C-alpha positions in Angstrom: -6.8 -19.5 24.9 -9.7 -19.8 27.4 -8.0 -17.4 29.8 -7.5 -14.9 27.0 -11.1 -15.1 26.0 -12.2 -14.6 29.6 -10.0 -11.5 29.8 -11.7 -10.1 26.6 -15.2 -10.8 28.0 -14.3 -9.2 31.3 -12.9 -6.1 29.5 -16.0 -5.8 27.3 -18.3 -6.1 30.4 -16.3 -3.3 32.1 -16.1 -1.1 29.0 -19.5 -1.5 27.3 -19.7 2.0 25.9 -16.2 1.9 24.5 -16.9 -1.5 23.0 -19.9 -0.2 21.3 -18.0 2.7 19.7 -15.1 0.5 18.7 -17.5 -2.0 17.1 -19.4 0.7 15.3 -16.1 2.1 14.0 -14.9 -1.4 12.7 -18.3 -2.0 11.1 -18.2 1.4 9.3 -14.6 0.9 8.3 -15.4 -2.6 7.0 -18.4 -1.3 5.0 -16.4 1.5 3.4 -13.7 -1.0 2.3 -15.9 -3.9 1.2 -18.8 -2.1 -0.3 -19.1 -3.4 -4.0 -15.3 -4.1 -3.8 -15.3 -6.1 -7.1 -16.7 -3.1 -8.9 -14.4 -0.5 -7.3 -11.1 -2.5 -7.0 -8.2 -1.7 -9.3 -7.5 -4.5 -11.7 -5.0 -3.5 -14.3 -1.7 -5.0 -15.6 0.1 -5.1 -12.3 -2.8 -6.7 -10.5 -3.2 -9.2 -13.3 0.5 -10.1 -13.3 0.4 -10.7 -9.5 -2.7 -12.8 -9.8 -1.0 -14.9 -12.5 2.0 -15.5 -10.3 -0.1 -16.5 -7.3 -2.2 -18.8 -9.4 0.9 -20.6 -10.6 2.2 -20.6 -7.0 -1.0 -22.4 -5.9 -0.4 -24.9 -8.7 3.1 -25.7 -7.3 5.3 -23.1 -9.0 7.1 -21.6 -6.0 8.2 -18.0 -6.2 11.2 -16.5 -4.5 11.0 -12.9 -5.6 8.2 -10.3 -5.4 7.0 -7.6 -7.7 9.4 -5.1 -9.4 9.4 -1.5 -8.3 8.1 1.2 -10.6 11.3 3.3 -9.9 14.8 2.0 -9.8 14.4 -1.4 -11.5 14.5 -3.3 -8.2 12.6 -6.3 -6.9 10.7 -6.7 -3.6 10.6 -9.9 -1.6 7.8 -12.5 -2.2 5.8 -12.1 1.1 2.9 -10.3 -0.6 2.4 -13.2 -3.0 2.1 -15.6 -0.1 -0.3 -13.2 1.6 -2.5 -13.3 -1.6 -2.5 -17.0 -2.0 -5.0 -18.2 0.6 -7.5 -15.5 -0.5 -7.2 -16.3 -4.2 -7.7 -20.0 -3.3 -10.7 -19.3 -1.1 -12.4 -17.2 -3.8 -11.8 -20.0 -6.4 -9.2 -17.9 -8.3 -11.4 -14.8 -8.5 -9.1 -11.8 -8.1 -11.6 -10.2 -5.7 -10.3 -12.6 -3.0 -6.9 -10.9 -2.5 -8.7 -7.5 -2.6 -10.9 -8.7 0.2 -7.8 -9.9 2.1 -6.3 -6.4 1.9 -9.7 -4.9 3.0 -9.8 -7.2 6.0 -6.2 -6.2 6.9 -7.4 -2.6 6.6 -10.1 -3.3 9.2 -7.4 -4.9 11.4 -5.4 -1.7 11.0 -8.3 0.3 12.3 -8.3 -1.9 15.4 -4.6 -1.6 15.8 -4.8 2.2 15.4 -7.4 2.3 18.2 -5.4 0.0 20.4 -2.1 1.8 20.1 -3.6 5.3 20.4 -5.6 4.2 23.5 -2.4 2.8 25.0 -0.4 6.0 24.4 -3.1 8.7 24.8 -6.2 7.3 26.4 -9.8 6.2 25.5 -11.0 9.4 23.8 -7.9 9.7 21.6 -8.3 6.0 20.6 -11.8 6.7 19.4 -10.8 9.9 17.5 -7.9 8.2 15.8 -9.6 4.9 14.8 -12.8 6.7 13.6 -10.9 9.2 11.4 -8.6 6.5 10.1 -11.7 4.4 9.2 -13.3 7.1 7.1 -10.2 8.7 5.5 -10.7 8.6 1.7 -7.1 8.0 0.8 -6.8 5.2 3.3 -10.0 3.6 2.0 -8.8 3.7 -1.6 -5.6 1.8 -0.7 -7.5 -0.7 1.5 -9.7 -2.1 -1.2 -7.5 -3.5 -3.9 -4.8 -6.0 -4.1 -1.4 -4.3 -4.3 1.8 -4.9 -2.4 2.1 -1.4 -0.8 -1.4 -1.7 0.6 -0.4 -4.0 3.4 2.2 -1.6 4.7 0.1 0.5 7.1 -0.8 -2.5 9.3 2.8 -3.9 9.5 4.4 -0.4 9.9 2.0 0.3 12.8 2.8 -3.1 14.3 6.5 -2.3 13.8 6.2 1.1 15.6 4.0 -0.4 18.4 6.6 -3.1 19.0 9.3 -0.4 19.3 7.2 1.4 21.9 6.7 -1.8 23.9 10.4 -2.9 24.0 11.6 0.7 24.7 8.9 2.0 27.1 7.8 -1.3 28.8 11.1 -3.1 28.5 9.2 -6.0 27.1 12.1 -7.3 24.9 10.1 -10.0 23.2 8.7 -7.2 21.0 12.1 -6.9 19.5 11.3 -10.1 17.6 8.0 -8.6 16.4 9.8 -5.5 15.2 12.3 -7.5 13.2 9.5 -9.6 11.6 7.2 -6.6 10.8 10.1 -4.6 9.4 11.0 -7.5 7.0 7.4 -7.6 5.8 7.3 -3.8 5.4 10.5 -3.9 3.4 8.9 -6.6 1.1 5.9 -4.3 0.7 7.8 -1.2 -0.4 11.4 -0.1 -0.1 10.3 3.2 1.5 10.1 1.1 4.6 13.9 1.8 4.8 12.8 5.2 6.1 11.8 3.6 9.4 15.3 2.2 9.9 16.6 5.3 11.7 13.5 5.2 14.0 14.4 1.6 15.0 18.1 2.4 15.4 17.4 5.3 17.8 15.3 3.3 20.2 17.5 0.2 20.0 20.5 2.4 21.1 18.4 3.9 23.9 17.3 0.5 25.0 20.8 -0.8 24.8 22.0 1.9 27.2 19.1 1.3 29.5 19.7 -2.4 29.5 23.2 -1.9 30.8 21.9 0.2 33.6 19.3 -2.4 34.8 21.6 -5.4 34.3 19.5 -6.8 31.4 22.2 -6.4 28.7 22.5 -10.2 27.9 18.7 -10.6 27.6 18.5 -7.5 25.4 21.3 -8.7 23.1 19.9 -12.2 22.8 16.5 -10.9 21.6 18.3 -8.5 19.2 20.3 -11.4 17.8 17.2 -13.6 17.4 15.3 -10.7 15.8 18.2 -10.2 13.3 18.1 -13.9 12.4 14.3 -13.8 11.9 14.6 -10.7 9.8 17.1 -12.4 7.4 15.2 -15.6 7.3 12.2 -13.7 5.9 14.5 -11.8 3.5 16.4 -14.9 2.5 14.5 -15.7 -0.8 15.2 -12.1 -2.0 18.8 -12.4 -0.8 19.4 -15.7 -2.7 17.7 -14.2 -5.8 20.1 -11.2 -5.7 23.1 -13.4 -5.2 22.1 -15.6 -8.1 21.6 -12.5 -10.4 24.9 -10.7 -9.7 23.5 -8.5 -6.9 21.1 -6.9 -9.3 18.9 -5.4 -6.5 21.9 -4.0 -4.6 23.4 -2.4 -7.7 20.1 -0.9 -8.7 19.6 0.5 -5.2 23.0 2.1 -5.2 22.3 3.5 -8.7 19.0 4.8 -7.3 20.8 6.6 -4.5 24.1 7.7 -6.0 23.9 7.2 -9.8 23.9 9.8 -12.5 20.1 9.6 -12.7 19.7 9.4 -8.9 16.2 10.1 -7.6 17.4 11.1 -4.2 18.9 14.5 -3.3 21.3 15.1 -0.5 21.4 18.9 -1.0 20.2 20.7 2.1 19.1 23.7 -0.1 16.7 21.2 -1.7 15.6 19.3 1.4 14.7 22.1 3.8 12.2 23.9 1.6 10.6 20.6 0.7 10.0 19.6 4.3 7.1 22.1 4.6 5.8 21.0 1.2 5.8 17.3 2.3 4.1 18.1 5.6 1.4 20.0 3.7 0.9 17.1 1.3 0.8 14.6 4.2 -1.9 16.5 6.0 -3.9 17.4 2.9 -4.1 13.8 1.6 -4.6 11.9 4.8 -6.6 14.3 7.1 -8.1 16.8 4.8 -9.4 14.3 2.2 -7.3 15.9 -0.5 -8.9 19.3 -0.2 -6.1 21.7 -0.9 -8.0 24.6 0.7 -8.5 22.8 4.0 -5.2 20.9 3.8 -3.1 24.1 3.9 -5.0 25.5 6.9 -5.0 22.2 8.8 -1.3 21.7 8.3 -0.7 25.0 10.0 -3.2 24.4 12.8 -1.8 20.9 13.5 1.8 22.3 13.5 0.9 25.1 15.9 -1.0 22.8 18.2 1.9 20.4 18.3 4.2 23.2 19.5 1.6 24.3 22.0 1.2 20.8 23.5 5.0 20.3 23.7 5.4 23.5 25.6 2.4 22.8 27.8 3.5 19.3 28.8 7.1 20.5 29.3 6.2 23.5 31.5 3.8 21.3 33.6 6.6 18.7 33.8 4.1 16.0 32.6 6.9 13.8 31.3 4.8 10.7 31.4 2.5 12.3 28.8 5.3 14.0 26.9 7.1 10.6 26.3 4.5 9.0 24.0 3.8 12.4 22.3 7.5 12.8 21.4 7.5 9.2 20.2 4.7 9.8 17.7 6.2 13.2 16.6 9.5 11.4 15.8 7.5 8.9 13.6 5.8 11.7 11.7 9.1 13.7 11.5 11.1 10.8 10.1 8.3 10.2 7.5 8.4 13.9 6.4 12.2 14.0 6.3 12.6 10.8 4.4 10.3 11.9 1.6 11.9 15.3 1.5 15.0 13.6 0.0 13.0 12.2 -2.9 13.2 14.3 -6.1 10.4 12.7 -8.1 6.6 13.0 -7.8 5.1 11.9 -4.4 2.2 9.5 -4.8 -0.2 8.6 -2.0 1.0 5.1 -1.5 4.5 6.4 -0.7 3.0 7.5 2.7 1.8 4.0 3.4 4.4 3.5 6.2 3.2 6.7 7.8 -0.6 6.4 7.2 -1.5 5.8 10.9 1.1 8.3 12.3 -0.8 11.5 11.5 -4.1 10.1 13.0 -2.3 9.3 16.2 -0.8 12.8 16.3 -4.1 14.6 15.5 -6.1 12.6 18.0 -3.6 13.2 20.8 -3.9 17.0 20.2 -7.6 17.2 20.2 -8.1 14.8 23.1 -5.7 17.0 25.0 -7.8 20.1 24.2 -11.0 18.1 25.2 -9.5 16.9 28.5 -7.7 20.1 29.6 -10.3 22.6 28.4 -13.5 23.5 30.0 -16.8 23.7 28.0 -15.3 25.8 25.3 -12.3 23.4 24.8 -14.6 20.4 24.7 -16.9 22.1 22.2 -13.9 23.1 19.9 -12.5 19.5 20.0 -15.9 17.9 19.3 -16.7 20.3 16.5 -13.3 19.8 14.9 -13.8 16.0 15.0 -17.2 16.4 13.3 -15.7 18.7 10.7 -13.0 16.2 9.8 -15.5 13.4 9.7 -17.9 15.4 7.4 -14.9 16.3 5.2 -14.0 12.7 4.8 -17.6 11.7 4.0 -18.0 14.5 1.5 -15.0 13.2 -0.5 -15.7 9.5 0.2 -14.6 7.3 -2.7 -17.8 5.2 -2.5 -19.6 8.2 -4.0 -17.5 7.8 -7.2 -18.7 5.8 -10.1 -17.1 2.2 -9.9 -14.4 1.6 -12.5 -15.5 -2.0 -13.1 -12.0 -2.9 -14.3 -12.4 -6.5 -13.2 -15.7 -6.9 -15.0 -14.1 -5.3 -18.1 -11.2 -7.7 -18.0 -13.5 -10.7 -17.7 -15.7 -9.7 -20.6 -12.9 -8.8 -22.9 -11.1 -12.1 -22.2 -14.3 -13.9 -22.8 -14.9 -12.2 -26.1 -11.4 -13.0 -27.2 -11.9 -16.7 -26.4 -15.2 -16.7 -28.3 -13.6 -15.1 -31.4 -10.4 -17.2 -31.3 -12.5 -20.3 -31.9 -10.1 -22.6 -30.1 -7.1 -21.6 -32.4 -3.8 -20.3 -31.2 -3.5 -16.5 -31.0 -1.2 -13.7 -29.9 -2.3 -10.9 -27.7 -1.4 -7.3 -27.0 -2.7 -4.2 -25.2 -2.3 -0.6 -26.5 -2.8 1.8 -23.6 -1.2 4.8 -21.9 -0.8 3.2 -18.5 -1.8 -0.5 -18.8 -0.5 -3.7 -20.2 -1.6 -7.3 -20.8 -1.5 -8.8 -17.3 -5.2 -8.3 -16.3 -6.5 -9.9 -19.5 -3.8 -12.6 -19.6 -4.8 -13.7 -16.1 -8.3 -14.9 -17.3 -7.0 -16.2 -20.6 -4.6 -18.5 -18.8 -7.1 -19.3 -16.1 -9.5 -20.5 -18.7 -6.8 -22.3 -20.6 -7.1 -20.2 -23.7 -4.6 -21.0 -26.5 -2.8 -17.7 -26.1 0.9 -17.7 -27.3 3.4 -15.0 -26.2 5.6 -14.1 -29.1 9.3 -14.9 -28.7 11.4 -13.1 -31.3 14.0 -15.8 -31.0 11.4 -18.5 -31.8 9.3 -16.6 -34.3 8.0 -19.6 -36.3 6.9 -21.5 -33.1 5.3 -18.5 -31.4 3.8 -16.3 -34.0 0.2 -17.4 -34.5 -2.2 -16.7 -37.5 -4.2 -14.2 -35.5 -3.5 -11.4 -33.1 -6.0 -9.8 -30.7 -5.3 -6.2 -29.7 -7.1 -4.3 -27.0 -7.0 -0.6 -27.4 -7.8 1.4 -24.2 -7.2 4.9 -25.5 -10.1 7.3 -25.1 -8.9 9.1 -28.2 -9.7 6.4 -30.8 -7.3 8.0 -33.3 -4.5 6.5 -31.3 -5.9 3.0 -32.0 -3.8 2.1 -35.0 -3.0 -1.6 -34.3 -1.4 -2.4 -37.6 1.3 0.3 -37.2 1.8 0.4 -33.5 5.5 0.0 -32.5 4.8 -2.0 -29.4 6.8 -5.3 -29.5 3.8 -7.5 -29.0 2.3 -6.0 -32.1 5.3 -5.3 -34.3 6.7 -8.8 -33.9 3.5 -10.2 -35.4 4.6 -8.7 -38.7 2.6 -7.0 -41.5 -1.1 -7.3 -40.5 -4.6 -6.1 -41.4 -7.7 -5.8 -39.3 -10.2 -8.6 -39.9 -12.7 -7.5 -37.4 -13.2 -5.1 -34.4 -15.6 -4.9 -31.5 -16.4 -2.4 -28.8 -16.4 -4.3 -25.5 -16.9 -2.5 -22.2 -15.7 0.8 -23.7 -12.5 -0.6 -25.2 -11.8 -1.5 -28.8 -10.9 -5.1 -29.5 -9.2 -5.8 -32.8 -8.7 -9.1 -34.5 -5.6 -8.9 -36.8 -4.4 -11.4 -39.4 -1.3 -11.4 -41.5 -1.2 -9.0 -44.4 1.1 -10.3 -47.1 0.7 -7.1 -49.3 2.1 -5.0 -46.5 -0.3 -2.1 -47.3 -1.0 -0.1 -44.1 -4.5 0.4 -42.8 -5.8 3.4 -40.8 -8.8 3.3 -38.5 -10.9 6.0 -36.9 
């Protein structure tokens, strides 16, 4: 440890200017992620559900399966819950804690982006990549709230870096890191499977090279150990699946090959979509979601990539070509894998490829800066300033905070106040939300909330039902006639009182023996 610290101090003393720029980048990235995080963080049903599970985990209720997927009816592994646990505990069960944990991991990702880009393309590229990654609006948004896909950029980058190390440097211990980081990525989001071909290609190349340099046994031993570590991390999910008649496996096969499959294997569908996905990737990550600039930047980056490939090949700069092709393959696999997907593409689907585009762009413009004369240096610098300005212009910290956490707290507090210590049922009427965020605080504060079980109606239906309506169109707030199970199972009801709390309508319902319907708003 002492030797390691001495090496860091020596490196810092020999690279003072680079240390300054790196420190400034990390401070800026940390500020953009942590600034008023409790006001900006997403805290809806999913986040509340996860917080509830982790709260129970800290109280001794072990969990062996992670969140369910929004598509395909599958479950992830439990790693993310264990990642959340220390932060929730440190913040005394305030859900801001796990969000801070994700933000800190986001800052660590900035550092890793710098480190890997510097390793592959040099100092200037490292600064370009890390700085642009630090200020990217989409990256910031997914670095400041607690959600399982939000940890993927760090571990996917660690996964790719470990592949580079064991392939290029023949440092086979990184095969272990690749297995561990891949397991974590897979428990973050199943789109991590898109990186499996990337791993397979370089494992096969390394296998062939290990035969040539008489290191086959060492290589295979590390592969076997990595395989064991991977399945040890995946074991809880595997046991869950085995116990539940391979529910995940069957759902995954249905997702790929079923009648309602979300994946297309038709080349006439895939090829046209490749260009669309490439444009989306550039627009959302580099162009700060500006469609106008995204379309132009996607073409510029594509042309510059072709130019650099030809330039390096013609000059026979194979040492420079090797890392460049490595990064291109990462980007290409990301684009191709998402081209198979038939449904809408959301930003977090790119999580496993967030850093890749910044490595590619920084390698292109550092090449222009290093190879060009004054004009090339000016173009590269101005382009960097332009991307930085674009990101700041669309920075999410300029938006009004959603205050979802504060709203959940205040609504839950109002419910407890009006329940007056008596048992009550609870429901949420909303377009894209459910009870989890409010239930977290109700359970945390030991409120007498009872979830209705239709099989045990007498024991679980209380004398009062609190309903939160989040619709902006208040005409949709008709709690006595809403078909949602949590409301319908309460039976005939009437509104005893209602309140406006933080912009949502809170209803208190009691049983209505007459069965006469009521209409509000």
